[in-house]
FIMIZA-636172 format. One record per atom (N, C-alpha, C): residue in one letter; x negated, y negated, z negated. Coordinates in steps of 0.02 Angstrom, whole numbers, plus 50000, padded with zeros to 5 digits. Layout:
N
aXYZ
...
//
This chain:
360
m499585006050000
m500005000050000
m499564993750000
a499734989050042
a499334982850047
a499384978849983
t498844975349968
t498844971049909
t499314965149921
p499774963749875
p500234958149884
p499864951549892
i500104947249936
i499794940749948
i499934936249888
p499414933649856
p499524929349797
p499834922649816
v500244920049771
v500584913749782
v500424908949725
q500274902749742
q500174897449693
q500664891749708
i500804887749656
i501274882249662
i500904875649663
l501044871649715
l500794864849720
l501314860149691
d501124854149673
d501604849349646
d502044846449701
g502394841049687
g502864838149735
g502654831249758
g503144827249777
g503004820649804
g502894815449751
m502274813149743
m502124808549689
m502434801649700
g502344798749759
g502594792049772
g503344791549762
t503714796249791
t504434796049785
t504664797649714
t504294801849680
t504474803349610
t504364797249566
l503824793549578
l503704787449540
l504264782349551
e504504782049612
e505064777549628
e505714779849596
d505864786249605
d506524788849586
d506594789849511
l506044791749477
l506094793649406
l505704789249358
h505254785049384
h504824781149339
h504884773649350
g505374771549388
g505514764349394
g505004760349432
i504604763649475
i504094760049514
i504384758149582
t504224752149604
t504444749849670
t503834748549714
f503834751649772
f503294750549820
f503554746549879
s503114742649909
s503294738449965
s502684737350009
f502754733150060
f502174731550102
f501644727850063
e501824725250005
e501334721749963
e500944726449917
t501114732849919
t500734737849880
t500474743149929
p499994741349971
p499764745850024
p499434752350000
l499244752549936
l498934758549910
l499444763649886
w500084761749888
w500634766149866
w500484768649795
s500474775149782
s500384777749714
s499734775349682
s499214774649723
s498564772449697
s498594765349669
h499114761549686
h499184754749661
h499194754749584
l499464759949555
l499514760249482
l498834760849449
l498324762849486
l497654763149459
l497374756149445
v497604751249484
v497344744449477
v497834739749443
s498454742049433
s498964737649403
s499044738649328
g498604742849299
g498654744049227
g499214748849209
e499424753149256
e499974757849243
e499764765049250
e499144766549230
e498904773449234
e499344778249194
d499644775749141
d500064780049100
d500644783049139
k500914779149187
k501464781749227
k501224787049277
l500614786149303
l500334791249346
l500244797749307
l499964797149246
l499854803049205
l500524806449187
d501024802449171
d501684805249156
d501954809249216
c501854806549275
c502094809849336
c501724816449347
h501064816149342
h500664822249348
h500884827549297
e500964825449236
e501134830149182
e501834833149192
a502284829249220
a502954831849233
a502924837549284
f502514836849335
f502444842249384
f502094848349353
k501604847049311
k501264852649277
k501764856449233
q502144852849194
q502634856049150
q503184859649189
a503304857349250
a503804860549292
a503554867149323
g502904868249318
g502634874549343
g502124874049398
a501894868149413
a501384867349466
a500714869949442
d500404874149483
d499724876649468
d499194871649490
i499364867649540
i498884862949570
i499184855949570
i498814851249544
i499024844249540
i498634840149591
s498984836349631
s498654832149682
s498494825249654
t497934822549674
t497724815949650
t498124810449684
a498164804749651
a498524798849678
a498054794849723
t497844798049778
t497354794949823
t497554795449897
y498144797649911
y498364799149979
y498284793250027
q498474787250005
q498474781550051
q497894776650039
i497374778850004
i496834774049989
i496424772550052
s496204766450057
s495764764250110
s495404757950087
i494864756450118
i494494750250102
i494934744250115
k495294744250171
k495734738750187
k496304738250137
g496574744050116
g497114743950067
g496904740750001
f496314742449977
f496054739349916
f495934731849926
a495674730149985
a495504723149999
a496124718750000
t496694721550017
t497314717550022
t497774718549962
t497534722049911
t497934723149851
t497864717449802
k498434715049780
k498444709749730
k498754712449666
a498334713249616
a498584715949552
a498064714749498
p498264714749435
p497764714149382
p497354720449378
k496714719649366
k496304725549354
k496544729149292
s496494735749293
s496714739749236
s496364737449173
g496764735649123
g496504733849058
g496314726549050
s496254722849105
s496024715949099
s496584710949098
g497124712449135
g497684707849139
g497534701849182
t496914701449209
t496734695849252
t496884697449325
p497294693349358
p497464694849428
p496854694549472
v496834699149521
v496284699149569
v496584698749639
d496234695149683
d496454694349752
d496044699049795
g496224705449794
g495844710349832
g495294713549790
i495114719649806
i494604723449770
i494044725249818
d493424723449800
d492854724549843
d492694732049850
k492364733649905
k492204740649920
k491804743949864
q491324740349836
q490894743349785
q491264745049720
e491864742149711
e492244743449651
e492714749549660
i492824751549721
i493324756749734
i493154763449702
p492524765949705
p492384772549676
p492614773349603
h492584767949565
h492804768349495
h493534770349491
f493954767349532
f494674768849531
f494804775949555
l494424778249605
l494524784949630
l494324790249580
s493794788849544
s493594793449490
s494134793849436
r494444788149421
r494994788149373
r495584792249398
a495724791949462
a496274795849490
a496144803349481
v495534805449491
v495364812449482
v495404814449408
v495164810149364
v495194811549292
v495924812449269
l496364808049292
l497064808549272
l497374815149295
a497244817049357
a497514823349383
a497224829349345
a496564828949330
a496244834449293
a496514834949222
n496634829349190
n496904829449123
n497594832649121
a497994831049172
a498664833949176
a498644841349192
a498184843349236
a498134850349256
a497914854849198
g497494852149155
g497264856049099
g496754861449119
k496554865449071
k496034870449084
k496254875849133
e496894877549132
e497134882949175
e497344880449245
g497454873949251
g497674871249315
g497104869349361
k497284867149420
k496794865149470
k496994858349499
v496504855149532
v496614848549560
v496464848549635
a496914845549674
a496794844649745
a496694837249759
l496144835549791
l496014828649810
l496424827049872
s496894822549865
s497374820949918
s497104815549964
l497064817050029
l496814812450079
l497294812250138
g497634806750146
g498094806050202
g497724804250266
p498084803950322
p497774802150386
p497694794650391
y497344792450443
y497274785250454
y497954781850457
g498434784950490
g499084781850498
g499444780350434
a499284784050380
a499614782750316
a499384776250285
t498834773550309
t498574767250282
t498764761250323
m499114762350379
m499344756850420
m499984753850392
t500154747850412
t500764744450389
t501164742350450
p501774745450460
p502034751150422
p501644757550439
s501724762550397
s501344768750407
s501584772350470
t501114776150500
t501274779350564
t501084786750564
e501064790050506
e500894797150506
e501444801550537
y502044798750545
y502584802550577
y502604801550652
s502264796450676
s502264795050748
s501584796150780
g501054795450740
g500384796050768
g500184790150811
s500564784750807
s500424778850848
s499924774350812
y499294775050830
y498754771350798
y498564765150839
d498224760550806
d498004754550840
d497444756150890
p497314751650936
p496814753050988
p496124754750962
e495954752350903
e495284753750876
e495204760850849
h495754764550843
h495724771250814
h496064776350860
q495834776450922
q496134780750972
q495654786150998
s495114787350961
s494634792350984
s494384796550925
v494114802350941
v493814806650889
v493264802850853
q492844799350891
q492274795850860
q492504790450812
a493004786550832
a493254781150789
a493574783950726
l493964789250733
l494304792250675
l493804795850629
e493304798950658
e492784802050618
e492414796850576
s492264791150606
s491924785750570
s492354783150513
w493004782350526
w493454779850473
w493504784750415
h493594791150430
h493654796150377
h492994796850339
k492434796350375
k491774796850341
k491684791250291
e491864785150311
e491794779450266
e492244780250205
r492834783050214
r493274784150156
r493024789850112
l492804795250141
l492534800850102
l491964798550057
d491544794150083
d490964791750045
d491174787849982
l491784785449980
l492024781849921
l492104786449861
f492114793049873
f492214797949820
f491544800549793
k491014796949806
k490344799249787
k490244800149712
d490624796449671
d490534796749599
d491024801549564
v491444804849603
v491924809549574
v491564815449542
d491804817649485
d491514823549452
d491714829749491
p491234833149522
p491404838949564
p491734844649524
k491634844749459
k491934850049418
k492684848849407
q492914842849424
q493614841149414
q494024841649478
v493694843749533
v494044844549597
v493994851949618
n494554854849636
n494564861849658
n494704862749732
y495074858049761
y495234858249832
y495184851149861
v495054850749925
v495084844449962
v495624845250015
a496144840950012
a496724841650055
a496774835850104
f496694837250168
f496824832350220
f497544833450243
e497974828550230
e498694829750234
e499044825550287
t499584828250313
t500034824750360
t499644822050421
v499174825950446
v498764823750503
v499174824650567
p499354819150600
p499834819450656
p499544820150725
r498874820050729
r498544819850795
r497994825050800
l497934828050859
l497424833050869
l496724829950865
d496624823950893
d495964820950890
d495754819450819
e496244818050775
e496074816850705
e495884823350669
i496214828750687
i496024835250659
i495304836850679
v495134835750741
v494444837050765
v493954832450727
a494134826250717
a493704821650680
a493574824050609
i494094826450577
i494024829050508
i493574835250508
r493684839750555
r493264845750558
r492534843850566
n492394838650606
n491704836650618
n491354834150555
l491754832250505
l491464829650442
l491334835150391
l491554841250405
l491484846650357
l490794849950361
s490294845850348
s489604848350348
s489234844950290
a488684848050269
a488324845550211
a488054838550220
d487884836750282
d487574830150293
d488094824550301
k488744826350305
k489254821250315
k489754820750258
t489724825550212
t490184825450155
t489794823550092
p490054819050051
p489684817349989
p489584823449945
a489024823549909
a488854829349868
a489404831249819
s489774826249796
s490304827549747
s490864831849775
l490934832249841
l491494835949871
l491274842149910
r490624843449913
r490384849149951
r490554855749917
g490704860749958
g490824867349932
g491524868649907
h491964863649907
h492644864649885
h493074867149943
p493534871749930
p493984873949983
p494374868050012
v494444867850078
v494784862450113
v495404865150148
w495944861350146
w496484862950191
w496664856850233
i496924858250292
i497174853050338
i497894854650354
s498344849950339
s499054851150353
s499324845550398
s499854847250433
s500134842550482
s500894842250476
p501194836750500
p501924836050498
p502234837850566
y502854840150563
y503234841550623
y503914838050617
p503914831450629
p504524827550619
p505034828250675
n504814830850733
n505264831350790
n505534838450797
d505984839550844
d506304846050852
d505974850550904
n505384848550928
n505044852450980
n504464856650954
e504384857050888
e503844860850857
e503154858650883
k503084852150893
k502444849250912
k502254843750864
l501604842250859
l501384836550820
l501674830150849
p501674824750811
p501914818350838
p501554816250902
d500924818350911
d500554816450972
d500694821151030
g501124826051020
g501304830751073
g500894837151074
s500414837851028
s500004843951027
s500414849951003
t500244855751030
t500604861851014
t500314865250951
v500694869750922
v500464873650865
v499824877350884
e499804880050944
e499224883850966
e498594879450968
e498674873350990
e498104868650992
e497894866850921
v498364865950876
v498214864350807
v497824870050775
v498054876150784
v497714882050755
v496994882350778
k496874881450842
k496184881850867
k495754876150839
a496034870150834
a495654864450809
a495474865350736
v495934868050697
v495814868750625
v495374874750608
l495484880350641
l495204886750617
l494644889850657
t494514887450717
t493964890450756
t493294889150721
h492934894450709
h492284893750676
h491794889850720
k491464884950690
k490964880950726
k490314881050687
e489784882350721
e489124882850690
e488954876250654
g488764876850590
g488564871050552
g489134867350518
l489754869350532
l490334866150502
l490714871050459
e490964868650403
e491374872850360
e492044874150394
t492284880350390
t492954881950415
t493444880950358
p493984877350369
p494464876250315
p494714882650283
w494814882350218
w495094887850179
w495824889050197
g496174883450214
g496884884050227
g497124879650284
i497684881550311
i498024877550362
i498744876750339
g499034870850351
g499684869750321
g500164865550361
i500774865250334
i501314861250360
i501594857150302
n501624850650309
n501924846550256
n502334840950287
c502694837350244
c503094831650266
c503554833650325
t503864839450318
t504284842350371
t504914845150338
k505464845150373
k506084847950345
k506004855350331
v506254857550274
v506144864350252
v506444869450301
e506984867650334
e507304872450379
e506904873850442
k506394869750455
k505964870850514
k505394875850500
l505274877350437
l504664880950419
l504624888150445
d505174891850441
d505134898950458
d504894899950530
s505174896250576
s504974896850646
s504254894350656
l504084888850623
l503404886250630
l502884891050603
v503014893950544
v502534898650515
v502424904550561
q502964907050591
q502874912750637
q502474910750699
r502564904550721
r502154902250778
r501414901650758
y501294899250697
y500604899050673
y500304906050671
e500694910750645
e500444917650641
e500294920550710
n500744919450757
n500644922150824
n500034918950857
a499944912450845
a499364909050875
a498714911650846
i498684912550781
i498074915150750
i497934922250773
q498454926450774
q498374933450795
q498124933850867
t498394929650910
t498174929650980
t497444927550987
c497244922450949
c496544920250951
c496074925850928
i496264929250874
i495844934650848
i495804940450898
e496374942250927
e496384947750976
e495974946051038
n495944939651054
n495554937451112
n494814936651098
g494614938351036
g493914938151019
g493644931351000
e494094926550987
e493864919950967
e493624920150895
p493124915950878
p492834916050810
p493324913050759
m493764917150733
m494294914850688
m494484920450641
a494674918550579
a494904923350530
a495534920650496
w495914925150465
w496524922950432
w496364918550371
p496664912650367
p496564908050311
p497134908850260
s497164904250213
s497734903550169
s498244899050203
l498874899950184
l499424895950212
l499654890950159
v499724884650179
v499944879350133
v500594876350160
l501124876750119
l501774874250140
l502044869450087
y502174863250107
y502504858650061
y502954853850100
p503564856250113
p504054852250150
p504334846650109
d504654841950142
d505014836750106
d505584839750065
g505724836650009
g506254839149965
g506914835749979
t507074834950043
t507684831350062
t508234836150082
n508834833450093
n509394837250119
n509534835150191
g509004834450229
g509084832550299
g508894825350314
e508804821250261
e508624814250273
e507904813850299
v507774808550337
v507094807150361
v506904800150339
y506254798850336
y506004792450311
y505964787250367
n506254781450354
n506204775750400
n505614771450377
t505064771550415
t504454768050393
t504534760550393
a505004757950432
a505104750750433
a505494748250372
s506044751750356
s506454749750299
s506244752850234
k505784757950239
k505554761650180
k506134764850142
t506604767650180
t507174771150150
t507254777950183
w507604782450147
w507754789050173
w508464789050198
e508564791450260
e509224791150290
e509334796950338
l509964798850345
l510144804050393
l510134801250463
s509874805050510
s509894803050580
s510614803450605
p510794799650656
p511474800050683
p511664807150702
g512224809550676
g512454816250690
g512144821650646
q511644819750604
q511304824550561
q511724826150500
k511784832550484
k512154834650425
k511664836850371
q511874835950309
q511464838250253
q511444845850252
t510874848550231
t510804855850227
t511214858550169
e511464864550177
e511904867450127
e511534872050078
a511064876050103
a510694880650060
a510224876850015
p510144879049952
p509664875649907
p508964875549935
w508634869949927
w507954868949953
w507494874649931
e507504876149866
e507044881149840
e507184888149867
a507824889549883
a507994896149911
a507734896849982
v507824891550022
v507574891650091
v506814892550091
l506474888750048
l505744889050046
l505504895850021
a505834898549971
a505654905149944
a505744910549997
n506254909950038
n506364914850092
n505794914650142
v505544908650157
v504984907950204
v504364911250175
v504244909950111
v503664913050077
v503734920650076
g504334923050059
g504444930250056
g504334933650123
a504574930550176
a504484933450243
a503744933450264
a503394928050247
a502674927750263
a502294933050224
r502464934050161
r502134939250121
r502274946150149
q502894947150172
q503084953650200
q502674955250262
r502554950250303
r502154951350364
r501424952550349
g501194950150291
g500544952150265
g499924949550299
k499954943550329
k499384941050367
k498924936450326
w499214932150284
w498834926750254
w498424929050193
k497864925650181
k497454927250122
k497824925650058
s498164919950057
s498564917850000
s499054912650025
i499534910949983
i500034905850001
i500064900649946
l500014894349964
l500094888849918
l500724885149940
v501194884349894
v501844881549913
v502074876449862
g502344870949886
g502594865649842
g503044861049882
g503034854549865
g503464849849898
g503094843549917
c503374839849965
c503094833549986
c503594828049966
c503714823250009
c504144817549991
c504824819749965
k505054816549913
k505704817549881
k505744824249843
a505194827949839
a505184834049798
a504984832149727
s505454832849682
s505364830649612
s505114836449569
p504944834949506
p504784840449460
p505334845649455
e505954843549460
e506514848449458
e506494853049519
h506324850349577
h506244854649636
h505714859949623
i505144857849594
i504594862549581
i504794867649528
r505154865549478
r505394870149426
r505844875549456
k506304873449498
k506764878249530
k506394882749578
l505904879949613
l505514883949660
l505134889449624
r504794887649571
r504414892749534
r504864898149507
r505434896049478
r505904900949451
r506164905649505
t506314902849564
t506564906949619
t506044911849644
l505424909549651
l504884913949674
l504764919549623
q504804917849559
q504724923049507
q505294927949508
d505904925449515
d506494929849517
d506474934549577
c506174932249632
c506114936449691
c505524941249687
g505104940549635
g504534944849627
g503934942949669
y503924936649692
y503374934449734
y502784931849694
m502884930649631
m502334928649587
m502514930649516
s501994931149473
s502114933449405
s502464928149364
t502744930149308
t503094925449265
t502624921749219
s501974923749219
s501494920049178
s501364913349211
s501164908249172
s501024901849201
s500354902249233
a500254899349275
a499814899849326
a499114901249332
a498924900549386
a498374902449427
a497744899549407
//
């Protein structure tokens, strides 16, 4: 009998949870999104949010760093943490301090038994309005070289992070194939800061449209090759994932990922089965309007009837039954609250997909 595929629980959507449950309001004037609380003197609310997900059953806590950028810090207006003195932008040399604090907060919430994922969004997540759902970038960021340079400069900001407090590095919601290639090019010892070397990496992408393609039109098969093909001198990601996507799309997408990987392996391409990372939006069919910053149903769209956690657990169960993946990491993205994670863990345990002991 094959060894059952292990399952771990990721947390949910931090930004939307801070808005919905912690009274935080984000706008175009807070370009750092959740990271804004690192500089506004509200670290306690970040920690409360992390701890709520941990208590709900998350094995892995993501850092509040998804939308950080040099430009975002430079245009942030807020009092420095603890000083109460307003600042008009934060200089590049000051940024590593705040990023280290973000990791410390996540690690404190995760505790000794938990793990921490360093959250890194795509370039589009730092634009105003954000464009990770469309992949429509400005003219200066339309090539692998330009995107590689941008991601490299941001990665270097994490040079002071304690490597013992990071367990995974997550490149999330990547909407373009050229950006995936750019990220892969950085997974080498000479391009990654020492503090982040050697940690398992996953790359996940969104599928906001109904054609099972990335926002830039790339196919699942192209994504699989870009993420997982072994390249000499470059680290191969530990995991490949789907996030910021409606939960009802996952079953078909996961099977397409599996078929693409299987075909590559059978064709003799340098590829091996990775871990699968799934964290869909915790919505009932609503999608995010980047201009109005609201969640709304598309014209003619109906809310889903089946419970979110049941649909997601079925996808996990089917993937485990097919027996391809090394492991499965599952959680939620936007609008996925601690209650979503609590119900998800309970459902996975009730189905026998993971043990009833607290985590991994």
